N, C-alpha and C positions, 0 to 999 in steps of 0.2 A: 504494499500499499504506500502510495506517494503522499508525503506530508509537505505541504507548502511551507515555506519559511515565513510567509505572510498570511495573516488572518484578519478578517474584517472586525473592526471595533463593534461590539454589540450595541453601543450607544449612538455612534455617529456614522458607522459604516465605512470609515476610512481604513484603508489597507495599512496594517501595522506589522512591523517586524516582530516576530515572537520574542526575540531577545531584548526588544526595547518596549514591550507592552506595558511594563510598570511605569515607564516615564511618559507614556502617551497622555495627552490632555486634549479633550475634544474642543475643536474650534466652535464657538457659539453659533456662528452663521451656518456652518456645515451641519451642526446638530439640528438646527431648526429646519433646514432643507430636508434632512433625513426623516424627521418626524412628520413633516408635511406629506412626504411620499406615502407614509403609512396611513395617513388620514385621508388620502385622496378619495376612496369610495364614500366616506361619510360626507366630505365636502361636495362631491358631485351629486349626492342624493339630497342635500340640504334643501334646495329650492323646491323640489318635488314634495318633500315632507312638509315644508312650510305651506305650500299651496293646499295640500290635503288637509292640514290642520285648519287653515283659514276658511276652507269651504264647509267645515263641520260647524255644529251649533256652538261648541265652546269657542272656536276661533272667531266666529262672528260676534259672540258676546265680548271677547277680548278687544276686538276692533272697536265696537260700540263704546265700551268702557274707557279705552284709551282716548277716543275722540272726545268723550264727555269730560274727561279729566283735563285735557288740553284746553277745551272750551271754558271750563270753570276757572282755570288758572290764568287765562288771558285777560 
């Protein structure tokens, strides 16, 4: 079995030399990008889920309540 000298960081996905794994520090920007890739299905489905919610009775009530609160504070 072939073992690579490099392994991906479980936090940010960067290829890290096994001998230097202890010294690795995740770059915040790369970490964010890596997390966003994992959330892509949820992000893509958000608009559809929101429309479904707003089309239901609870969603219509929330819209009415929000409009009323804005009107009352204006």
